[in-house]
C-alpha positions as CSV (number, residue, x, y, z in Angstrom):
1,M,0.0,0.0,0.0
2,S,1.4,3.4,-0.9
3,M,2.0,6.2,1.6
4,A,-0.6,8.3,-0.2
5,A,-3.3,5.8,0.8
6,N,-2.4,6.2,4.4
7,R,-2.1,10.0,4.3
8,K,-4.8,11.7,6.4
9,A,-7.0,14.0,4.4
10,A,-6.7,17.7,5.2
11,Q,-9.5,19.0,7.3
12,G,-11.2,22.3,6.5
13,F,-14.5,23.8,7.4
14,G,-17.6,21.6,7.1
15,G,-18.0,18.2,5.7
16,C,-17.8,18.6,1.9
17,V,-15.4,16.5,-0.1
18,A,-12.5,18.7,-1.5
19,Y,-11.0,17.1,-4.5
20,G,-8.0,19.5,-4.4
21,P,-5.3,19.0,-5.0
22,P,-4.6,18.1,-2.3
23,Y,-7.6,15.9,-1.4
24,G,-9.3,16.8,1.8
25,I,-12.5,17.4,3.7
26,G,-14.2,20.8,4.1
27,L,-13.8,24.3,2.7
28,P,-10.3,25.9,2.8
29,I,-11.2,28.5,5.4
30,Q,-10.9,28.8,9.1
31,P,-14.1,30.1,10.8
32,P,-13.5,33.3,12.7
33,E,-13.0,32.6,16.4
34,N,-15.0,35.5,17.9
35,R,-18.0,35.8,15.5
36,P,-20.2,33.9,13.1
37,L,-19.1,33.0,9.6
38,V,-20.9,35.2,7.0
39,M,-21.9,33.8,3.6
40,A,-24.0,35.5,1.0
41,H,-25.8,33.7,-1.9
42,P,-27.2,36.5,-4.1
43,A,-29.9,35.7,-6.8
44,A,-30.4,32.2,-5.2
45,G,-34.1,32.0,-5.9
46,M,-35.2,28.6,-4.5
47,H,-31.7,27.2,-4.7
48,H,-30.3,28.6,-1.4
49,H,-30.6,25.1,0.2
50,A,-27.3,24.3,-1.6
51,S,-25.2,27.0,0.0
52,F,-27.0,26.4,3.4
53,G,-26.0,22.7,3.2
54,L,-22.4,23.7,2.5
55,I,-21.8,25.5,5.7
56,S,-24.5,24.2,8.1
57,D,-22.5,21.1,9.1
58,G,-19.4,23.0,10.1
59,G,-20.5,23.3,13.8
60,H,-19.7,27.0,13.9
61,P,-22.3,29.8,14.1
62,F,-23.1,31.4,10.7
63,I,-25.1,34.1,9.0
64,H,-26.5,33.1,5.7
65,V,-27.6,36.1,3.5
66,M,-30.0,35.9,0.6
67,V,-30.8,38.8,-1.8
68,D,-33.3,38.4,-4.6
69,R,-35.9,40.4,-6.4
70,G,-38.6,38.2,-5.0
71,D,-39.4,36.9,-1.5
72,Y,-38.0,33.4,-1.2
73,S,-38.0,33.2,2.6
74,P,-38.8,29.6,3.6
75,T,-41.7,30.6,5.8
76,G,-43.6,31.5,2.6
77,W,-43.0,28.2,0.8
78,G,-45.7,25.6,0.5
79,V,-42.9,23.0,0.8
80,N,-41.7,24.3,4.2
81,A,-42.5,21.0,5.9
82,N,-40.9,17.7,6.8
83,E,-42.4,14.2,6.5
84,S,-44.6,14.6,9.6
85,G,-46.1,17.9,8.3
86,M,-44.1,20.1,10.7
87,A,-42.6,23.3,9.4
88,T,-38.9,23.0,9.1
89,W,-38.2,26.8,9.4
90,Q,-39.4,29.5,11.8
91,R,-39.2,33.2,11.5
92,I,-37.3,34.9,14.3
93,P,-36.7,38.7,15.0
94,D,-35.8,40.9,12.1
95,T,-32.5,42.6,11.5
96,T,-32.1,46.2,12.4
97,Q,-32.8,47.2,8.8
98,G,-36.1,45.3,8.9
99,Y,-35.0,42.3,6.8
100,T,-36.6,38.9,7.4
101,V,-34.6,36.3,9.4
102,C,-35.4,32.6,9.6
103,R,-33.8,29.6,11.2
104,K,-34.0,25.9,10.6
105,A,-35.7,24.6,13.8
106,S,-33.9,21.2,13.8
107,L,-30.4,22.6,13.6
108,S,-28.6,23.2,16.9
109,T,-25.8,25.3,15.4
110,P,-26.6,29.0,15.9
111,H,-27.5,30.5,12.6
112,W,-29.5,33.3,11.0
113,Q,-30.8,33.1,7.4
114,V,-31.4,36.7,6.3
115,H,-33.7,37.3,3.3
116,I,-33.5,40.7,1.6
117,T,-35.8,41.7,-1.3
118,G,-34.1,44.0,-3.8
119,E,-31.3,44.3,-6.3
120,A,-28.4,42.2,-5.1
121,Y,-25.5,44.4,-6.1
122,E,-27.0,47.5,-4.5
123,K,-28.1,45.8,-1.3
124,L,-24.9,43.8,-0.7
125,T,-22.5,46.7,-1.4
126,N,-24.3,48.7,1.3
127,L,-23.8,45.9,3.9
128,P,-20.6,44.8,5.7
129,P,-18.0,42.5,4.0
130,L,-18.4,38.7,3.6
131,D,-16.3,35.7,4.5
132,V,-17.8,33.7,1.6
133,L,-19.5,34.8,-1.6
134,Y,-21.5,31.9,-3.1
135,V,-22.7,32.4,-6.7
136,D,-24.6,30.3,-9.2
137,W,-26.0,33.2,-11.2
138,L,-23.7,36.1,-12.1
139,E,-26.0,38.4,-14.1
140,W,-26.5,40.7,-11.1
141,M,-22.9,41.8,-11.4
142,E,-22.7,42.2,-15.1
143,P,-24.2,45.7,-15.4
144,H,-21.3,46.9,-13.3
145,A,-18.5,45.0,-15.0
146,S,-16.2,46.0,-17.8
147,E,-16.4,44.4,-21.2
148,P,-16.8,41.6,-21.8
149,S,-19.1,41.9,-18.8
150,R,-20.2,38.2,-18.9
151,A,-16.7,36.9,-18.3
152,F,-16.2,35.5,-14.9
153,D,-13.1,37.6,-14.0
154,N,-14.7,40.9,-15.1
155,A,-18.0,40.1,-13.2
156,I,-16.3,39.1,-10.0
157,S,-14.0,42.1,-10.2
158,T,-17.0,44.4,-9.5
159,F,-17.7,42.8,-6.1
160,V,-14.5,41.2,-4.8
161,H,-13.9,44.3,-2.7
162,K,-16.7,43.0,-0.4
163,V,-15.0,39.7,0.3
164,R,-12.4,39.8,3.0
165,E,-8.7,38.9,2.6
166,G,-8.5,35.1,2.7
167,G,-12.2,34.7,2.1
168,L,-13.8,32.5,-0.5
169,V,-15.7,32.8,-3.8
170,V,-17.7,29.6,-4.4
171,L,-18.9,29.1,-7.9
172,D,-21.7,26.5,-8.0
173,H,-21.7,24.3,-11.1
174,K,-25.5,24.4,-11.3
175,H,-25.4,26.2,-14.7
176,K,-22.2,24.8,-16.0
177,A,-24.0,23.1,-18.9
178,M,-25.2,26.4,-20.3
179,I,-23.9,27.6,-23.7
180,A,-20.6,29.3,-22.9
181,A,-21.3,32.0,-25.6
182,N,-24.3,33.1,-23.6
183,H,-22.9,32.8,-20.1
184,P,-19.1,32.3,-20.1
185,W,-19.0,32.1,-16.3
186,Y,-17.1,28.9,-16.2
187,G,-14.2,29.9,-18.4
188,N,-11.6,30.0,-15.5
189,L,-12.4,26.6,-13.9
190,N,-9.0,25.2,-14.9
191,D,-6.9,28.4,-14.2
192,A,-4.7,28.2,-11.1
193,F,-5.1,31.9,-10.6
194,V,-7.6,34.5,-11.8
195,H,-6.2,38.0,-11.9
196,L,-8.8,40.7,-11.2
197,S,-8.8,44.4,-11.9
198,G,-7.8,46.5,-9.0
199,G,-5.0,44.1,-8.0
200,S,-7.0,41.4,-6.3
201,L,-6.4,37.7,-7.2
202,L,-8.4,34.5,-6.9
203,A,-6.4,31.3,-6.1
204,N,-8.2,28.2,-7.4
205,K,-8.5,25.7,-4.6
206,G,-10.3,23.0,-6.7
207,V,-13.7,21.4,-6.7
208,V,-15.8,20.5,-3.7
209,E,-18.8,18.2,-3.6
210,W,-21.4,17.8,-0.9
211,I,-24.9,16.4,-0.3
212,S,-27.7,18.3,1.4
213,P,-31.5,18.2,1.5
214,N,-33.4,20.3,-1.0
215,L,-36.7,22.1,-0.3
216,Y,-38.6,18.8,-0.3
217,G,-36.3,17.0,2.1
218,D,-34.7,14.9,-0.7
219,Y,-30.9,14.7,-0.6
220,Q,-29.2,16.2,-3.6
221,S,-25.5,16.4,-4.7
222,H,-23.9,19.7,-5.4
223,M,-20.5,20.6,-6.9
224,A,-18.6,23.9,-7.0
225,T,-15.2,25.4,-7.7
226,V,-13.7,27.3,-4.8
227,Y,-11.4,30.3,-5.1
228,E,-9.5,31.9,-2.3
229,V,-9.4,35.8,-2.3
230,H,-6.2,37.7,-2.0
231,H,-6.0,41.5,-2.1
232,G,-2.2,41.9,-2.4
233,I,0.2,43.6,0.0
234,E,-0.6,47.3,-0.9
235,G,-3.6,49.5,-1.3
236,P,-6.8,50.1,0.7
237,L,-8.0,46.5,0.5
238,A,-4.7,45.0,1.7
239,L,-4.5,47.4,4.7
240,K,-8.2,47.2,5.6
241,D,-9.2,46.0,9.1
242,W,-11.7,43.3,7.8
243,E,-12.7,42.1,11.3
244,Q,-13.7,45.5,12.4
245,A,-15.6,46.1,9.2
246,M,-17.5,42.8,9.6
247,H,-18.4,43.2,13.2
248,A,-21.6,45.1,12.2
249,W,-23.1,41.8,11.0
250,T,-23.4,40.6,14.6
251,W,-25.4,43.4,16.1
252,T,-27.6,44.0,13.1
253,V,-28.6,40.3,12.9
254,M,-28.3,38.9,16.4
255,P,-30.5,40.8,19.0
256,E,-28.7,39.3,22.0
257,V,-25.4,41.0,21.0
258,S,-26.9,44.4,21.9
259,M,-27.1,43.3,25.5
260,S,-24.5,43.3,28.3
261,S,-22.9,40.1,29.7
262,V,-25.0,40.6,32.9
263,A,-28.2,40.6,30.9
264,V,-27.2,37.6,28.9
265,Q,-26.2,35.8,32.1
266,A,-29.7,36.6,33.5
267,M,-31.3,35.1,30.4
268,L,-29.2,32.0,30.9
269,D,-30.1,31.7,34.6
270,S,-33.8,32.2,34.0
271,D,-33.9,29.7,31.1
272,T,-35.3,32.3,28.7
273,V,-37.4,31.0,25.9
274,P,-36.0,32.3,22.5
275,R,-38.3,34.8,20.8
276,I,-39.9,34.5,17.4
277,H,-41.2,37.2,15.1
278,P,-44.5,38.7,16.3
279,K,-46.1,37.8,12.9
280,A,-44.9,34.2,13.1
281,M,-47.6,31.8,14.0
282,T,-46.9,29.7,17.1
283,Q,-47.8,26.1,17.4
284,Q,-50.6,26.9,19.9
285,Q,-52.1,29.5,17.6
286,W,-52.0,27.0,14.8
287,M,-53.7,24.4,16.9
288,N,-56.4,26.9,17.9
289,A,-57.0,27.7,14.3
290,W,-57.1,24.0,13.3
291,L,-59.7,23.2,16.0
292,K,-61.8,26.1,14.8
293,H,-61.6,24.8,11.3
294,Q,-62.8,21.4,12.5
295,D,-65.9,22.9,14.1
296,E,-68.8,22.5,11.7
297,H,-70.3,25.8,12.9
298,E,-67.2,27.8,12.0
299,S,-65.9,28.3,8.5
300,G,-62.3,28.6,9.8
301,P,-59.2,29.0,7.6
302,F,-59.1,27.0,4.3
303,L,-55.3,26.5,4.4
304,L,-53.2,26.7,7.5
305,G,-49.9,25.5,6.2
306,P,-47.5,23.2,8.0
307,T,-47.6,23.0,11.8
308,P,-45.1,25.5,13.3
309,P,-42.3,24.0,15.4
310,L,-42.8,24.2,19.2
311,C,-39.7,26.2,19.4
312,A,-37.4,27.8,16.9
313,W,-34.3,26.2,18.6
314,P,-33.8,22.5,19.5
315,P,-33.8,21.7,23.3
316,G,-30.6,23.1,24.9
317,A,-29.4,24.9,21.7
318,Y,-30.4,28.4,22.8
319,T,-28.8,27.9,26.2
320,D,-25.6,26.8,24.4
321,Y,-25.7,29.9,22.2
322,L,-26.1,32.2,25.2
323,Q,-23.1,30.5,26.8
324,W,-21.2,31.0,23.6
325,L,-21.9,34.7,23.8
326,L,-20.6,34.9,27.3
327,D,-17.5,33.0,26.2
328,H,-16.9,35.7,23.6
329,P,-17.7,38.9,25.4
330,S,-16.1,41.1,22.7
331,L,-19.3,40.5,20.7
332,L,-21.5,42.1,23.4
333,L,-22.4,45.8,23.4
334,G,-22.1,46.2,27.1
335,G,-23.1,49.5,28.5
336,F,-24.4,52.6,26.7
337,P,-24.8,56.3,27.7
338,K,-28.1,57.2,29.3
339,K,-29.5,59.8,31.7
340,T,-31.9,58.7,34.4
341,Y,-34.5,61.0,36.1
342,T,-36.5,60.1,39.2
343,M,-40.0,61.6,38.6
344,V,-41.3,63.6,41.6
345,G,-44.5,61.9,42.9
346,E,-44.2,59.1,40.4
347,A,-43.4,55.4,40.9
348,F,-41.1,55.1,37.9
349,K,-37.8,56.3,36.5
350,L,-37.3,58.0,33.1
351,H,-34.3,57.0,31.1
352,I,-33.1,59.0,28.2
353,V,-30.9,57.1,25.8
354,H,-28.9,58.5,22.9
355,G,-28.1,55.9,20.2
356,D,-29.6,53.7,17.6
357,L,-32.9,52.7,19.2
358,V,-33.5,49.7,17.0
359,R,-30.1,48.3,17.9
360,L,-30.5,49.0,21.6
361,A,-34.1,47.8,21.9
362,P,-33.2,44.3,23.1
363,A,-31.1,45.8,25.8
364,L,-33.7,48.4,26.8
365,Y,-36.9,46.4,26.8
366,G,-37.8,44.1,29.6
367,R,-40.3,43.3,32.3
368,G,-41.6,46.5,33.9
369,T,-40.2,48.6,31.1
370,V,-42.0,50.7,28.5
371,L,-40.3,52.0,25.4
372,A,-41.6,55.4,24.1
373,V,-40.9,55.5,20.3
374,R,-42.2,57.4,17.4
375,A,-44.6,55.6,15.0
376,P,-42.2,55.1,12.1
377,L,-39.8,53.3,14.5
378,A,-42.4,51.2,16.2
379,Q,-42.6,48.5,13.6
380,F,-38.8,48.1,13.5
381,V,-38.6,47.9,17.3
382,T,-41.4,45.3,17.7
383,A,-40.0,43.2,14.9
384,R,-36.6,43.3,16.4
385,C,-37.7,42.9,20.0
386,P,-41.1,41.1,20.1
């Protein structure tokens, strides 16, 4: 037996098979120690289960960002159900910008799947940088690319500044069979390096393959070519503090990050039930509607959809997540400036806070507390802090 047969495969992030060379397991990226991994899959349509499956088995918290012209959030699908008729996804509190956030109720790993409706290039260029850009459709970059705009290198050049140094571009082979004259996106699959305008470079790390469930729960195989992003040794991208730039993902998406370690510890001690979005139907509400529908004297709803999960997190998973936050205190906001007044003759205190109210809402709101907000902000605050 050769030595190669006994050689241990290199271990990257996740469980995909990396054909290399060299052969290994996982993506060629180390997840950030003090924050979630951030992947965006623009123009995914109904195909975002592929990118979700690529990073969901890595065991590290992650933020999964979708941007599309339509609403493809899983809570709106008629296929959002497992074999027992239970919904597989649940909507949880929105981002500070008001974007929909969902999570897969059966997955213990902390994750947030963000759904943004709009033009992908515009939306993503106005958000913090990414660890991983996952693409299977590149037309959203072509209007901003130099000619020939449909070439892979020119298209990626328009957006590579939003992928951190050492990050990845994952090119799904979903449309590889298309006529190259119409969509020459796969012209660099065999190139060891892809030089981009502006001085950035993609290093070809080879092909990966993985299996994950599709929207109907059937397991499906996916393949993609992985490129590692390098921004050189000079210029603004080479000198950029990428971790600082990416920190905003945490507090815009994760409400608990806006709290102090004392508040998170109190949630942990009281075994706090994780919140869902105020417009998300609970299992009890679904059961009440179902019973009403069965009553012959009530018309009831015609279609209820799948039964919502009892909780958006598996047993113990939310507790583990809160402990993870305490183990990484640099994520937490901590204190914030405020002025407190004791009202004469009144049994309450008035706190005046200066800051982003939507961001601070999870830290400000609690039992025995009332938030006074203007009407335009009320919807954002309640969606962020149900």
